[in-house]
Every structure is written in structure tokens, then in C-alpha cells.
N, C-alpha and C positions, 0 to 999 in steps of 0.2 A: 539625533533622536535618542534618548536614552533606551537602553536595552534591559529588559528584565531577564536576567540569566543565572540559573542554577546549575551548577557543573555537575555533569553525570559521569560517573564511571561505574560500569556494570559489567556482567558476565553472564554466561550460560555454560553449564557443565554437563558432560556425560561421565561414562565410567573410565574413558581412556583419553578424552579431549576436551578442551575448554576454550570458548570463544570469549575475548576480553575485548569491550569497546568502550569509547568514552567521547566526550563533546570535543568539538574543536574550541580550543580557547579563544576568548574574544580578541587576544592579542597576537594570535599565531598567523603566520603567513604560510603561502604553500611550500616554501622551500625549507620550513621547519622539519626536524627529525624527532622521533619517538623511540624511546627505548622502553621495553617490557622486560622486566628483569624477574626470573623465577629464583626466589631465595633458596628453595630446596635444592635445586640442582646448579645455580649459579648461571644457568642460560641465559642470554641475552638476545632478544630479538629487536633488530633495527628496522624501522619502516617509517615511510612518510605518510602512511594511512593512519586513521584513528581507530583501528582495530587490529587485532592480532590473533593467531590460533596456537594454543598450546598443545602439542601432540604427544603421544607415546607416555601419557601419564598412568600412574599406577591407581587402579580402583580403590575406593574406600580410603582414600588419603588426603590429608589437608596440605594445601600448598599456599605459601604467602608470596604474592606478585605486587611489584612496584612499578607504576608507569611514570616515565619522565618525560619532559620535553627539552629538546635542545634548539635554542633560537639561532637564527641565522645572523650574521652581521648587520642585516639592514633594519633589524627591530631595535627601535630606540629603547634606551633605558635597562636593556638586557645584556647579559655577559654571554656574548657569542661563544658557542662551543661547550658551554657548562651546563650539564644536565640539572634541570629543575624539577623537583618532585611534583608530579599532579595529583598522586593519590595512591594510597596502599589498599590491597583487597586480600582477604582470606578466603579461598575457595576449598571446597571439599568434592572430591570427586564421588561419583555415585557407585554403588556396589554393583558387580557383575550381574547380569540377569540371565536367567535360563531362557534358551531360544524355543520359540514356538513357530516351528517351520509349517507353513501353510500347506507344502506338498506332502508332508509326512502324515502318517495315522495320527489321530482320527480324521483329519481334515481331508487330505488327498486332493487339494486343489490341483487343477490341470492348467498350465500356462501355454495352451496352444493357439490363444486368440480366438477360438471358436466357443469353447465350453463355459457357460454360465457358472460362476464360482461364489456368487453372492452369499448364500446361506453357508457355505463351509468357511469362508473369511469372515464372516460376521461372527461364527461359531469362535474362530480362533481370536477375535478381537475380544468377545465376551470372556473368554478364558483368561485373558491378559490381566495380571495385576502387577503391583509395583516390584514384583521379583522376576517378572517375565518380559520378554520382548517379542513381539510377532515380526517373524523373519519371512521377507518376500525375496525369493531366489531369482535368478534370471529366468526370463519369460515373459509371456503376455497373459496377465489374468483379467478375463473378463468379468464385469461386475456391475451390479446396480448400486443403489443407495447402500451405504454403510454407516453405522454409528459407532462413535469413538467416546469412551468413557474417561473419567479422570484417572490419572497416573498410568496412562497407557504410553508405551513406546512401540513405533513401529519403524523398522528398518528395511530398506529396499536396496538391495544389493545391486551391483553394477549390471546392466542388462534386463533389470526388473522393471516392468510396466504393469501398473495398475490401470487398467483401461475400462473406463466408463461405457456402458452401452449407449445407443442413441435411440433406445425405445423409451418414450415417457411413462409407460406403466412400470417400469422398472424403478421409478422414483416416487412411487405412491405408497402410502397415503400421504398427502400434503401435510406439512408441518407450518407453524406460525413462524415467520420470519418478517423480514423488513426489506422493501425493495423501492428504490428510488423516494425514500424518505417516508413511506407508509408502511405500518405493520399490517400483515395480510398473511393469507393462507398461501404458501408457495410450494411447488414441487421440492422434494427433497433434493439435497446436493449429492455429489458423489460421496464425499465425508462430511458427516454432520456431527458436530461437537456442540453440547450444551442445548438448553432450551430457553426460548426467548421469554424473558418477563421483564419489563422496563421498572417495575416496582421493586424487584429483589435482587439480591446480590448474585455471586458467582456459583454456577452448579457444575462446572467442569474445570478441572485445574490440572496442572502439571503434565502436559502432553508434549511428548518428542516425537516428531516425525521426521526421519532424516536417512540419508544413505547416499547412492551414487545412481539411483535409478529415477524412475519418472512416474508422475500420477497425471493422467490425460482423461478428460471428459468427453462427451458426447458431441461437443462442438456444435456448428452451425445446423447440423443435420437434426440433432435433438432440439435445439431452440426453435427451429422452423415447425416442428411436429408439435412442440408445446403450443406455440402460438396459433397453429391452426386449431388444435382442440379447443383452446380457450377462446379464439375468436368465433367458433361456431357456438358454443355455449353462451357468449354474451353478444351474439349479434343484435338482438332486440335492444339491449342496453345500448351499445355502440351506436345503433341507428337513431335511438331517441335523443342522443347529444346534439344532433343537428351541427349548428355552426360552433359549438363549443369544442367540437373535435380539433379545432385548430389551436386550442390551447396546448395540445400535447405535440410532442416531438414530430410524430408521424401516426398515420392512421392505425398501425399495428402495435402502436405502445402499450395500449391497454392490455391487450391480449398477451404481450410479451412480459408484462411485469410479473407473471406467474412463474417464470423460469426458476431452477435453482442455481446454484453456483458449482463450482469446482470443489472448494472447501469452505463450509459456513460454519461460523464459530459465534455462538449467541451465548452471552453470560459466561464468557470464559476468562480464565486468568492464569497467566505462565504458560502459554503454549509458544513452543519453539519449533519452527520449519527451516531445516538447514540442509544445503547441498543438492537439492533435487532439481529435476527439470519438471516444471508444472505447466498446464495449460489446457485450452480448448473446453473450459466449462461452457455451458449453454448461455451464460451472460458473464457475470464477473467471475473473477478465479478466486482470490483469497479475500474473503468478506468478513469481517468481525464487528459485531453489534453489541454494545453495553459491556464490552470486555476490556481487560487490563492486561498490561504486560505481555503483548503479543510480538514475537521477535522472529524476523525472516532475514536469512542471510545466505549468501553464497548459491541463490537459486537463479534459474532462469525461467522466465514466464512469458508463455506465448499465448496469442489468441487472433492470429492472422485468419480472416474470412467470418470472423464472429461479430455481428453487429452488437454493439453496447459491451464489447469485450474487454472489461477493465482488469488490470493486473493485480494491485493491492489496495483495499479499501478499509480504511479504518472508519468507523461509523458509530457516532457516540461513545468513543472508546478512548482511552487514556494509556499514556506511559508505554507507547510501543515505538518499536524501532525496525527498520530495514536498512539493510547495507550490504554491499558487495553483491549486487543482483543485476542481471541483464534483462531487458523487456523487448518483446516483439509483439506489440500489442495492437490491436485495430482501434480501441479507444484509449481512455486514460490509463497510463502505466500506473500512476497513483492518483487516487482520488479520495480527498478527505471530506467526510459527510458528517452531518448531525441531525437528519430528519427534515422533514419538508412541511410548510405551512398547509392546514393549522395544527396538524398533530405534533409536528417537531417542536412548535412553539409551547404547546402545553405540556409535553414529555420534559421537555427543557434540560436535556442531558448532553452537555456540550463534548466535543472532542477536544482533548488537551495533551500536551507533552508528546508530540510526535516529532520522530527523527529519521530522516532519510539521507543517506550519504554514500559516497563511493558507488555510485551505481550508474548504469548507462542505458539510456532509451535508444536502441537502434533505429526505431520509428514508433509511430503511435501518436497519443497527444500529450504526452509529458506528464507533469505533475499539476493537477487541479485541487483548487479547494472549493466545494460546492458542486453542482449549484445548490444542493439540498444540504443547507446549512442553518436551519432554523433554529436549531438548539444552541448554536454558537460554535466557534472554532478558535482556539487561542494556544500560543506556544508551539509554534511550528517551526523546526530548524532544519534546514536544507542545505548541505554543502558538498563539494567535491565530487560534482555529478556532470556527466555529459548528456543533455537534452537538445542538442542541436538539430538533428533531422526529425523534427516534431511537428504536429499540428498546432499546438496550444503553448508550447514551451513552458512557462510557469504562469498559470492563470488562477486567478481569484474571481469566482463568478456567482452571480446571484440574481434572482428576478426582484422586481421591486415588491413584490408580494410576499417574500420570503420572512421578513423581519430577521431577528437574530443578528449575529455579529461575526467577523473575523479581525483578529487583533493579534499583535506580538509574533510575527512572521519574520524570521530571520534566515536570509540566503545569501550564501557567500560561495566564491570560488566555482563558479558554474559557467559553462557554455550552453545557451539556449537559443531557440529560434527568435523568441521575444519574451516580453512581460506584458501580461495583462491583467488588469483590474477592472472589472466592468459589469454591466447589466447585461442579462441575456433574455430573450423573448421566447426561447423554447422551454418545454417542460413546466408550464406556467399554469397547470390546473391546481385547484384547490383554493378554499377561502382564503383571501389574503390577511396578512398581519395588519395591525392598526398603524404600524409604521414601517418604512423601509428598512433595509439591513443597515448596519453601522459597520464601515470597511475603513481600516486604519491601523497606525503604529506599527508600519512595516519598514525593515532597512535591507537595503540590497547592497552588497559589496563585492568588488572584485569579479565582474560578470563579463562575459564577451557574448554580445548579441548578434545575431545574423541579420535581422531585418528581413528575414523571409522565412515561410514556414513550408513544411512538407504534408502535402495532401496523399496520404496512402490509403484513404478509405476505398473500399469496394476494388482493392487490387490496383488502384492507381498510384503513380510515383511523380507527382507534379509539384514543383517548387512555385511559390507565388510570394510577391513583396508585400510588405507589412511594415507599419511602424515598429522600431526595436522596443518602444516603451508606450503603451496605451492605458491611459488612466480615465475612467469615464464614470463619475459619480452619478448620484440621483438627483433629479430636477426637482428636488423640495428642500427649502432651506432647514440646514442642520444636518443634512445626510450628505453631504459631499464627501468624496475620498480625502481624509484627512491625515496629516502626520506621516508621510512618506518620505524616506531618504534614499538617495541613491549615491554611492561613492565608488570611486575608481572603477568606472564603466567604459568598456570599449565596445562601440557600435560600428558594424561594417557600414560603408557608406552607402546612404539610401538611394533606391532608384529613383527616377525622374518623377514618378507618380506617386511618391510616398513620403512622409514625413518621418524623421527618426523618432520625434516624440510627439503625441497628440495627447493633448489633456482636455477634458471638459468637467464642469462642476467640481473642481477640486481646491482644496485649501492647504496651506503650510506643506508644500512639497520643496524638498530641497535637492540640490545637484552640487556634487563636489568632484572635481577631476573627471570630466566627461570627455571622451575622445572618439572621433571618428577614424576609421582606417579603411585602406583599400583592401 
């Protein structure tokens, strides 16, 4: 299968450090080495990762940086040991900013884990401009929903915890958002960036949230409290559905769709989240809708005990990257979405140009595309990740009613529980598209597949056997899964009750150098 591939070399920069990251070249192998050369200082970073950190930089200074690849002897047609230039970039560090310490006058926030600091922290955020940074020192700062505007920088020092309350009324009034593919009024998130409008451009830009601290939400307690309130409000409507309630994932799905997230980004551009421990939003943790150039790196994301607790969710968004992160999630670690039928088909804003690399799923559901993908998903690149102890491994999923498409997915150098491309029967409410989804043009290379998955839902820790590769298209002519290629795949030996590869309704599927190991 031919791969559409535009090489990316990009960066994010603060006043004293920069993150450089780049695509895994198509002809690279895991034993290649990279050199990142700072022409100003002549310092060279050697790494086998496709990213590097430049530290101890001088504020308001321009640096010229070059990135080289050094091929290993087993790459044909390349001079082993000779650096080959991948690209040059010129970066300029930011000016130093004045510190707005939330514990100092006039804000006087109290980090005792008991005092509610919403109003004073919001005042500090409102006062922040492109010349200042909101500084959160060590302590536990209890707060409700906060708004973050353009050109804001937030720094959480080591030992700092921005802790969301578990009281639903601290997240009112509701705001326009999108959840599970539908635009709707939701409770506010702990951090709220931008205002949702699928017909307009970006209204929140150039935000940096970083440091060595943590941002934590109200978790399962907040989620259940919101579901109780909304369930009571909607009880007559839910009762009126009768048997149609079976189209939903579970009876409490409708009431739970009003939950906020940990960090919600709507119509945002150039948001950088770096170095933090994040988690326990009442639903998804980092959710960005109709947004562009969202970068998350060197973060730990947690959601144990939170039903539907996704980690990082691009939703009708573009040009966004996650790397060097660790996940401990109850649901999808990464979930790539683009709306749900029929609304997602009408809005028709695809998610494109998403990169996920050098990350670990310690448990959870792995990386999923869908099931809300009615606006389309294309150009997703995944490499150098460990998704072994997961429920879903790498999953591309849709219902027959979704419409839309998934194409141009490139997956390399991954350990995963299994690969799935298939139709699912849950979350199937809404008027259906006139045609099923189109799933195809995906390439998988140098994967190690376990042929078993880990169920950690609701506190369980159970392994189950499964096919290493499951491809199940739609039973309608023209909507089979098409044009999928697998190369250099290692599958652990299947159990007696499971096939290694299971396919239905597929066309033009190729396999090269497939091995089974003990």
C-alpha cells in the first residue's frame, strides 16, 4: 500500500527550554539514532527517540537547530553511521514573564485542600497577559470551574495541585460543548479554553500550561453526582424511549453526557500542555473540539475508577501531537473522534494529521479511532508505543449508522494487545447516515501483538484470549474493509479457542513476513 506522508519537524518553546519533535521517517528502523544540534552552543543531543528537549536556553534569543538521522547497517541503500540531515529549524525563546503568585496579594489563595479558591484563581487568570505567568506553588488549591483566555501561561511548581471540587454546582452555568459526537449544553470543565462554534475560527490561542505539578478533577464522585441530577431532570424523557434505550451503551448514558471534562478546549489553536500529572475529570480528561495544533508531552494521565474516563481526545481537530506520555485510564487512553450521526455528517469537520508516539498505556483501552467518526478521520500516525496491557489495543471502530470514513492510518513499532477494525453495536442512537462508514488504506508495520487483552474495568485485572488481528467490515457491497497491509508482524501463539487472524467482509488485505512466537 502506498503511504501519503508529509514529513513534520516542529517545536514548542518557552523562555528557557524548547521541545523539538519530528516524524519517524518512512525508512527508519528502531535502531536508528538521531542527532539534535544546537548551532548556537554546538551542543549535540543523541537519542533514539523522535523528540528532544533543549534546556537552559536564554530568553528572547534565536537558536538554529538541525536534526540528523544516523542509519543502522541493516537499512539498505543508506550509509551506516553517516548523519543525514532531516531538517533545520529556527526557534526564538519567549521573553521572561512577570510572576503572578496566586498565594500573594491581592489573590491570597490558600493551598490547604479545604478552602475554595475559585474566585481568586480566576482573578489571577483574568489578570494574566502575554507579559505574565500565573504561578501555582506547592499546596492543594481547591477550585471549581476556571476560564483560560488567549496568551495565558500557567506554571504549577513541584508539589502544586490544582484540585477540582466534586460539587456539580461549582461547574455551572453550563456551556456549549460536544460530548460523544453531539453538540449540547454540558457542565463546565475544570479548565475551559475557548467557546464552541463549528462555523467559526479559533477564539483562544497561544496558551502554555506546564510545570511539575498536578491538575486533578472531581472524578467519579462528581461524575455520579451530575448523572443523578440530570437523570432526575430527564426521567420522563428517558422513560419515553422504551426499547430504544437499548441503542445506548447503558441506561445512565443519557444523563452522563452532560458531564464536563478535566480540560476542555473548543475552537483553540496552539495550546501546549507539558510536564504535568493530569487526571480524574468526571469524564474525558483532555478534550479538544474544532481545534488545531494542540501539543501534549511528558504528562501522566490518570482516570482509574471513572467510567468513560478517556485520556486525550482530538475531536474534529487537526495538526495535533501527543508524545512521551503515560496513561493509567479506565477507558480509551487516546480516542480520535469527529462527531456522530446525523450531526457529525452535517457539520462534516474531519480530524486530520494526528501524531501519537513514545507513550505507554499501563492499562486502559489503548488507542481508538471512533466510534464517533461521522465527520471523517485521516492521516493518523502512531509509533514507538507500548499498548500491551490494554482492553482494545489499537482499535478502529464505528457503527453501521455512522457514515464518514477512516483512512491513511500508519502504525509502526508498537506492542499492543491486538489490532481491531470493526463495527460495534453500542452507542448507536441517532438517525443513521445513508451509507455505512468507509474504512481503509491503513498500514501496520513492525508490531508485536499479544493475542490477549486486559480487562481492568471497574477494578478488575483479568486477561482474555482474542485474535491478534480482527478485521470485520460491513455486510453491504462496497463497504468492506479495504486496502490494509501488515508487514513484519510478530504474534504470540494463539490459545486453543482463538484464531490469530479473523477477517469478515474484507478486500485487498496483504500480509508480509508474519510470525508466531511462543
